[in-house]
N, C-alpha and C positions, 0 to 999 in steps of 0.2 A: 393515477399512473405513479409509478416509484420509479425516480431516475438516479445513478450516482453518476456525480460529476467530478472527475478528476482533475488535477493541475500539479503543476512543478516538475515533470519531466526535463529532460534536457542535456547539452555537454558540458560534462566536467572533467578538468583533469585529475588525474590518480593521485588520491591521496585526499580531495576534496569533499564537499557536502552537497547535499541537496533534501529538498524537502517537499514530500508529496501530499497532497491532499486528496480525500474524498469526501465530498459532500451529497447528502440523501436529499432529494427536493422532492415537490410533489404529494402525495396523500401518505406520509411516513411518518409514524408519532414516534419511532426511537430506534436508533441502530442496536439489535440485539448483539451478536457476534458480528465484529468488523476484522476485516483484515486482508492483507498484500498478497500476490502472488506475480510470479516472473516467468517469461519464456524467453529463453534465449535463441538465435536462430539454431534448427534442426536438433531441438531437443523438445523435452515434452515440459509442458507447465507444473512449477512447483511453489509448493508453498514456502513464503519468505517469514513471516509473521502472523499471527493473532492476537488480537484482545477480545476477552468478555466484559461481559454488562459491566462485571466490578472491577473492572482493572486489571484481571489478571492474566497475563503473558506468555505467549510460545513462539519461539525464534527458530528457525534453519540453523544448524549447527555454521554453517557457512558466514554469517551475519553475526552472531552473539558477539557483544561487544562494540560491533560498529553500529547498528543500527537499531531505533528506538521506536515502538508504537506506542501511540498514546490517542487519546479522544476526548472530544469536547460536545458532551451531550446536549447542550443547551442549543448547538448549532448542527447537532447528527452531521457530525465530520469525523472521521478518523485520518489520523497523521501518520506518517512514516517519514522521522528524520534519519539520514545518511549520510553517516561520517567515514570517513578511512575510505572511500571508494574506490575499487580496483576495477581494472578492464575486465575481470569476469563476472562483474557485478553488472554487466552490459547486458540490458534486455527490455523488453516493453513488460511493463510493473501495471498489475492490471486488481482495483479495487472490489473486492467480495463484501458483501452486507447482507445479514438476515433480518429482515425489517417485517413486520407485521405476518412473522413466521413465514415469509418466504425468501428465497434466497434471489439473489441481485448482482449481477457483474457492471463493473463501470468499463467504458470503451478503451482504455488501456492507455498509457503513455510511454512513449521511449524515453529510457536513460540509456547513455553512449559515455561510456570513462574512456578518454583516450586523450593522447596527448600530442 
């Protein structure tokens, strides 16, 4: 059984940084497409960033230039480096991955940007 385990969320001041990690455990050969979504209170879940198996990336306009998605195929892990964080980045961030041709979601991790 495949699981996505997230870590790295928390409370940070505006302008600060956080790094989220999403590790695939269980019977997972490798991560195909990996990504991060976020959901703020009262809003729908939205795409933040995606990364393809060959390292191609796609970002939401609101995070371009501030967030960087990357991957470590050996460790079956996807990362999201978040810099210059703003209060409007506050949300529950969820990892998404396609493994073994099936789609999986992480449990979600809270990111709060506040002074």
